[in-house]
C-alpha positions in Angstrom: 229.3 6.7 66.6 231.5 9.8 66.8 231.0 11.8 69.9 232.6 15.2 69.2 232.8 17.9 71.8 233.5 21.7 71.6 235.0 23.6 74.5 233.1 26.8 74.8 233.9 29.7 77.0 237.3 30.7 75.7 235.4 32.7 73.1 231.7 32.4 73.6 230.5 33.5 70.2 233.3 31.8 68.3 232.7 28.5 70.1 229.0 28.7 69.2 230.0 29.5 65.6 232.3 26.5 65.4 229.6 24.3 66.8 227.1 25.5 64.2 229.6 24.9 61.4 230.1 21.3 62.6 226.3 20.8 62.5 225.9 22.1 59.0 228.8 20.1 57.5 227.4 18.1 54.5 229.0 14.9 55.8 227.1 15.3 59.1 223.8 16.3 57.5 223.9 13.1 55.4 224.8 10.9 58.3 223.2 12.5 61.3 222.7 9.2 63.2 226.5 8.7 63.2 227.3 11.9 65.2 226.8 13.0 68.8 227.8 16.6 69.4 228.4 18.2 72.8 229.0 21.9 73.5 230.1 22.8 77.0 230.7 26.3 78.4 231.4 26.6 82.1 231.6 30.0 84.0 235.0 31.5 83.2 236.1 34.8 84.7 238.4 35.8 81.9 235.9 34.9 79.1 236.2 38.3 77.4 239.7 39.3 78.4 242.6 39.8 76.0 245.8 37.9 76.9 248.2 40.2 78.7 249.7 38.1 81.5 251.0 34.6 82.0 248.3 34.2 84.6 245.7 34.5 81.8 247.2 31.4 80.1 247.3 29.5 83.4 243.7 30.1 84.0 242.9 28.8 80.5 244.9 25.6 81.3 242.8 24.9 84.4 239.6 25.7 82.6 240.3 23.5 79.5 241.6 20.6 81.7 238.4 20.6 83.8 236.1 20.6 80.7 238.2 17.9 79.1 238.0 15.7 82.1 234.2 16.1 82.1 234.2 15.1 78.4 236.2 11.9 79.3 233.5 10.8 81.7 231.0 11.2 78.8 232.9 9.0 76.4 233.8 11.8 74.0 236.0 10.6 71.1 237.6 13.9 70.1 237.6 17.5 71.3 237.8 20.8 69.5 239.5 23.7 71.2 238.5 27.0 69.4 241.3 29.1 70.9 244.6 29.7 69.3 246.3 30.8 72.5 245.2 27.7 74.3 247.0 25.6 71.7 250.2 26.9 73.1 249.8 24.3 76.0 248.1 21.6 73.9 251.0 19.2 74.2 251.1 19.4 78.0 247.3 19.2 78.2 247.2 16.2 75.9 249.5 14.2 78.2 246.9 14.4 80.9 243.8 13.8 78.7 243.0 10.5 77.0 240.8 12.0 74.3 242.5 13.4 71.2 242.3 17.2 70.9 242.1 18.3 67.3 244.9 20.8 66.5 243.6 24.0 65.0 247.1 25.0 63.8 247.5 21.7 62.0 244.1 22.2 60.4 245.0 25.6 59.1 248.4 24.5 58.0 247.0 21.7 55.9 244.6 24.1 54.3 247.3 26.6 53.4 249.6 23.9 52.0 246.9 22.7 49.7 246.2 26.2 48.2 249.3 28.4 48.5 252.7 27.7 47.1 255.7 27.6 49.4 257.5 30.9 49.9 254.4 33.0 49.4 253.5 35.8 51.8 250.6 35.0 54.1 249.0 37.6 56.4 248.1 36.7 59.9 245.7 38.5 62.2 246.2 37.3 65.8 246.8 38.4 69.4 250.2 39.5 70.7 250.5 36.3 72.7 250.1 34.0 69.6 252.2 36.4 67.5 255.1 36.1 70.0 254.7 32.3 70.3 256.7 30.0 68.1 253.7 27.9 67.0 253.0 30.1 63.9 256.7 29.8 62.8 256.7 26.0 63.3 253.5 25.3 61.3 254.1 27.9 58.6 257.9 27.7 58.3 257.7 27.4 54.5 255.9 30.8 54.2 256.7 34.4 54.7 254.5 35.5 57.6 253.3 39.1 57.7 251.5 40.9 60.5 249.7 44.2 60.3 251.4 47.2 62.0 248.2 48.5 63.7 248.1 45.8 66.3 246.3 48.0 68.8 243.4 48.6 66.5 243.1 44.9 65.8 242.9 44.1 69.5 240.3 46.9 69.9 238.3 45.3 67.0 238.2 42.0 68.9 238.2 42.9 72.7 237.0 46.5 72.8 233.6 47.5 74.1 232.3 47.7 70.5 234.4 44.7 69.5 233.4 41.3 68.1 233.6 39.5 71.5 230.8 41.8 72.7 228.6 40.9 69.7 229.4 43.9 67.4 229.9 42.6 63.9 230.0 45.9 62.0 230.8 49.5 62.7 234.3 50.3 64.1 235.3 46.7 64.7 234.7 45.7 61.1 236.4 48.8 59.8 239.5 48.2 61.9 239.7 44.6 60.6 239.2 45.8 57.1 242.1 48.3 57.5 244.4 45.5 58.8 243.5 43.3 55.9 244.1 46.0 53.3 247.5 46.7 54.8 248.3 43.0 54.4 247.0 43.0 50.8 249.2 46.0 50.0 252.2 44.0 51.3 251.5 41.2 48.8 249.9 38.6 51.0 248.2 36.0 48.9 245.9 34.8 51.7 245.0 36.2 55.2 244.7 33.8 58.1 242.8 34.7 61.3 244.7 33.6 64.4 241.7 34.7 66.5 238.6 32.5 66.1 236.1 35.4 66.6 237.2 36.8 63.2 235.2 33.9 61.6 232.0 35.7 62.6 232.7 38.6 60.1 234.5 36.9 57.2 231.5 37.0 55.0 231.4 40.8 55.2 235.1 40.9 54.5 234.7 38.6 51.5 232.1 41.0 50.1 234.8 43.7 50.2 237.2 41.5 48.3 239.4 40.4 51.2 241.1 36.9 50.7 240.6 35.9 54.3 239.7 32.3 55.3 237.0 31.1 57.7 239.2 29.4 60.3 236.2 27.9 62.2 234.9 26.3 59.0 238.3 24.9 58.2 238.7 23.6 61.7 235.2 21.9 61.7 235.8 20.3 58.3 239.3 19.1 59.3 238.0 17.5 62.5 235.3 15.6 60.6 237.4 14.5 57.7 240.5 13.4 59.5 240.9 10.4 61.8 242.8 11.6 64.8 245.3 9.1 66.1 244.9 8.3 69.8 247.4 10.5 71.7 250.4 8.8 73.2 249.6 8.2 76.8 252.3 7.5 79.4 251.7 4.2 81.2 250.1 4.8 84.6 250.1 2.1 87.3 247.4 1.9 89.9 248.4 0.4 93.2 246.0 -1.1 95.7 247.9 -0.1 98.8 247.5 -0.6 102.5 247.6 -4.4 102.4 249.9 -3.8 104.3 251.1 -0.2 104.4 254.9 -0.9 104.6 254.7 -3.4 101.8 253.1 -0.8 99.6 256.0 1.7 100.2 258.5 -1.1 99.7 256.9 -2.0 96.4 256.9 1.6 95.1 260.5 1.9 96.1 261.4 -1.2 94.1 259.6 0.1 91.0 261.6 3.3 91.3 264.9 1.5 91.9 264.4 -0.8 88.9 263.3 1.9 86.4 266.2 2.9 84.1 265.4 6.6 84.4 267.9 9.4 84.0 265.5 12.1 85.1 262.3 12.5 87.1 260.1 12.6 83.9 261.3 9.1 82.9 259.9 7.4 85.9 256.6 5.6 85.9 253.3 7.3 86.7 251.7 5.8 89.8 248.4 6.4 91.5 248.1 4.8 94.9 245.2 4.3 97.2 246.6 3.5 100.6 243.6 1.8 102.2 244.6 0.0 105.3 240.9 -0.3 106.3 240.5 -3.1 103.8 239.5 -6.1 106.0 242.3 -8.6 106.8 242.5 -11.2 104.0 243.9 -13.9 106.2 241.2 -13.4 108.9 238.6 -13.9 106.2 240.2 -17.0 104.6 241.0 -18.7 107.9 238.4 -17.5 110.4 235.6 -16.4 108.0 235.7 -12.8 109.3 234.8 -9.8 107.1 235.0 -10.3 103.4 237.5 -7.9 101.9 236.2 -8.3 98.3 234.0 -5.2 98.1 236.6 -3.0 99.7 239.3 -4.2 97.3 236.9 -3.9 94.3 235.9 -0.4 95.1 239.6 0.6 95.5 240.3 -1.0 92.1 237.4 0.9 90.5 238.8 4.2 91.9 242.2 3.4 90.4 240.5 2.6 87.1 238.7 6.0 87.2 242.0 7.7 87.8 243.2 6.5 84.4 245.4 3.6 85.5 246.3 1.2 82.7 246.9 -1.7 85.1 246.7 -2.5 88.8 249.2 -4.0 91.1 248.3 -5.4 94.5 251.4 -5.8 96.7 249.8 -8.5 98.9 250.1 -12.2 98.2 247.1 -13.2 100.3 244.9 -10.7 98.5 245.3 -12.6 95.3 242.9 -15.2 96.6 240.2 -12.6 95.7 241.7 -11.4 92.4 239.8 -13.7 90.0 236.4 -12.7 91.2 237.3 -9.0 91.0 239.0 -9.0 87.6 236.0 -10.0 85.6 234.3 -6.7 86.7 237.2 -4.4 85.8 238.1 -2.9 82.5 241.9 -2.9 83.2 244.1 -5.9 84.2 245.4 -6.7 87.6 248.9 -7.9 87.1 248.9 -11.2 89.0 251.9 -11.3 91.3 251.6 -15.0 91.9 251.7 -15.9 88.3 254.5 -13.5 87.6 256.5 -15.1 90.4 255.9 -18.6 89.0 257.0 -17.4 85.6 260.2 -15.9 87.1 261.1 -19.2 88.9 260.5 -21.2 85.7 262.7 -18.8 83.7 265.6 -18.7 86.1 265.5 -22.1 87.8 263.6 -24.4 85.5 260.6 -26.6 86.3 262.4 -29.4 88.2 263.3 -27.3 91.2 261.4 -27.8 94.5 259.8 -24.6 95.7 259.3 -23.8 99.4 256.5 -21.3 100.3 256.5 -19.0 103.3 253.2 -17.2 103.4 250.2 -16.4 105.7 247.9 -19.1 106.8 245.3 -17.6 104.6 247.4 -17.9 101.5 248.4 -21.5 102.5 244.8 -22.6 103.3 243.3 -20.9 100.2 245.9 -22.8 98.1 246.0 -19.7 95.8 249.8 -19.9 95.6 249.9 -23.7 95.7 247.5 -24.0 92.8 249.4 -21.5 90.6 252.8 -23.3 91.3 251.3 -26.7 90.7 249.8 -25.5 87.4 253.3 -24.6 86.3 254.5 -28.1 87.3 256.5 -27.3 90.5 256.7 -29.5 93.6 255.6 -27.2 96.5 256.7 -27.5 100.1 254.9 -25.7 102.9 255.6 -25.6 106.6 253.9 -28.0 109.1 251.6 -26.6 111.7 254.3 -25.8 114.2 256.5 -23.9 111.7 253.5 -22.2 110.1 252.9 -20.8 113.6 256.4 -19.3 113.5 255.6 -17.7 110.1 252.4 -16.1 111.5 254.2 -14.9 114.6 256.9 -13.4 112.4 254.2 -11.5 110.5 251.4 -10.8 113.0 253.1 -11.1 116.4 253.6 -8.3 118.9 257.2 -8.0 117.6 256.3 -9.1 114.0 256.9 -7.3 110.8 253.4 -5.8 110.6 254.2 -4.1 113.9 257.3 -2.6 112.4 259.9 -5.1 113.5 262.4 -6.7 111.1 264.9 -8.2 113.5 265.1 -10.2 116.8 262.2 -12.7 117.3 260.7 -11.6 114.0 263.7 -12.7 112.0 264.4 -15.8 114.2 260.9 -17.1 113.7 261.0 -16.8 109.9 264.4 -18.4 109.7 263.2 -21.4 111.7 260.4 -21.9 109.2 262.8 -21.5 106.3 265.2 -24.0 107.8 262.3 -26.5 108.0 261.5 -26.0 104.2 265.1 -26.5 103.3 265.3 -29.7 105.4 262.3 -30.9 103.4 264.1 -30.4 100.2 263.2 -26.8 99.1 265.7 -25.4 96.6 264.2 -22.0 96.4 262.0 -20.2 98.9 259.2 -17.8 98.0 258.7 -15.0 100.6 255.0 -15.2 99.9 253.9 -12.4 102.2 254.9 -8.9 101.0 256.1 -7.9 104.4 258.6 -10.8 104.6 261.1 -9.3 102.2 261.5 -6.4 104.7 263.2 -8.9 107.0 265.8 -9.6 104.3 266.4 -6.1 102.9 269.9 -6.9 101.5 269.8 -10.6 101.1 268.8 -12.7 98.1 269.8 -16.0 99.7 269.5 -17.8 103.0 272.6 -19.8 104.1 272.2 -23.2 105.7 274.9 -25.8 106.1 277.3 -23.7 104.0 274.8 -23.8 101.1 272.8 -20.9 99.6 269.1 -21.2 99.0 267.7 -18.4 96.8 265.0 -16.2 98.3 262.3 -15.1 95.8 260.8 -11.7 96.5 257.5 -11.5 94.7 257.3 -7.8 95.3 260.6 -7.3 93.4 259.5 -9.7 90.7 256.3 -7.8 90.2 258.1 -4.4 90.3 260.4 -5.6 87.5 257.4 -6.9 85.5 255.7 -3.5 85.8 258.8 -1.7 84.6 259.1 -3.9 81.6 255.5 -3.2 80.7 255.9 0.5 81.1 259.1 1.2 79.1 
């Protein structure tokens, strides 16, 4: 089913006229069960004001954005925007809206191309703002565009107290429009195009006087119904479940930025982050059966989903013990850092290498990392009880990395654990807690007995994976 929405309020009467012309389209009347139409008009302070200032356009931007976001929540499949001036910011609006907005200039341009030979004169009745904008020139570059000289009278016919916007479809408003059309006729215009949607309300009266003016609202409605609008290009947006822990989240974002081949700000990846350090401790739940973090993680993921994220990253290794149960209730993927890390090791070191794992006791006991690595075919080495204690002290101790330390006892303890893994045959070591790479900010290897053992930073691996998805 098509769910088509019209943004009212930018021209109350013209919006209603467009909505009616959608409803009476023969295609719709023959297939009424296939269409769901929505018309929304919110209070808008400049509803009857002509465009004089840049501020007028900015207010239209905020208004149309708010209405479109409301349409997104209702599952609308395409939006009609019956306001020529508002199409001047259509491109920037479309980048922030997932629903395709049907282009009124494109509709009118296609109509003219099918009926008027190139090079012909076409008359245009529009506002000063649209007249001075380059949209008309870009869409009708193959034609000679002519405007009436009495622009003041045209504006009076639309916006004046006795104008069309105030519900007056005859009298002075109609006469001013007729004068403008006659002037364009005398200049040899083959067709007259309204660049103001309110003019559609009086075209039948102008037709009776022999004016070759088109009904732009009818053209727009027919075009919207007859043409499949391609989904707009949407820049990739990453959702980050942050706060698990806070420093790791910042580190992860920094790695995404550092690994994005951007030459300017606009080429970087969109990210929406919920830094939620109140999510219950994952290790405490897995080891000591304390508060389950699943609902807190899930609700955070749903908020990221609602913010338009295309995928979610969780810069916390231990949190991945809960990912499978959460994923089946989401509509967007969580990019699994553990699987991505295993793929990285396979690609760069092969399957015969022995993998050492430094991680929280929760990660170790849940076997979430162990199972992934085993599934890939790796031999996995983990610390014994004593050295696992050193790992936990390095992470959670009073002078551990979660407390803001990255040197001293914090580093000494994790090096002891790493040495143990190397002595047991580890050929690469995964820093399987996202805070651990903070202890080795400029190191990709650990040296023991004059040999170098590669350190695998899953945060960095995930960041590079995200970048490859986005570009």
